[in-house]
C-alpha positions, 0 to 999 in steps of 0.5 A: 659600950655597944650591942653584943656580936656573935661571938657574944651571943653564942657565949651568952648562948652558951651560958643560958644553955648551961644554966637552964638545959634544953628542956627549960629554954622553950619553956622560958620563952614561952613566959618570957613572950606572954609576958610580953604580950600581956605587958604590950595589952596593959599599955594599950588599954593604960593609953585608951582610958588615958584618952577617953579621959582626956576626951570626958574632961574636955568635954567638960570644959567645953559644957562649962564653957557653953553654960558660962557663955549663955550666963554672960547672953542673960545679964546683957540682956 
């Protein structure tokens, strides 16, 4: 099943117009647009949090490795 063709889109538009009426459609479109905007913002924020968490984790592992290497150096001396 592929994407709807031209006639299918016209039929869908007519059904939406009949169900919601001409006055409600702009409100629905505005709500849909703001929902998409909020979703994209949340995804971006989540990616930023994940990347900073990963950086913090890498820095912590590097610090632990440096501490262990210093311990090994003092043992060999």
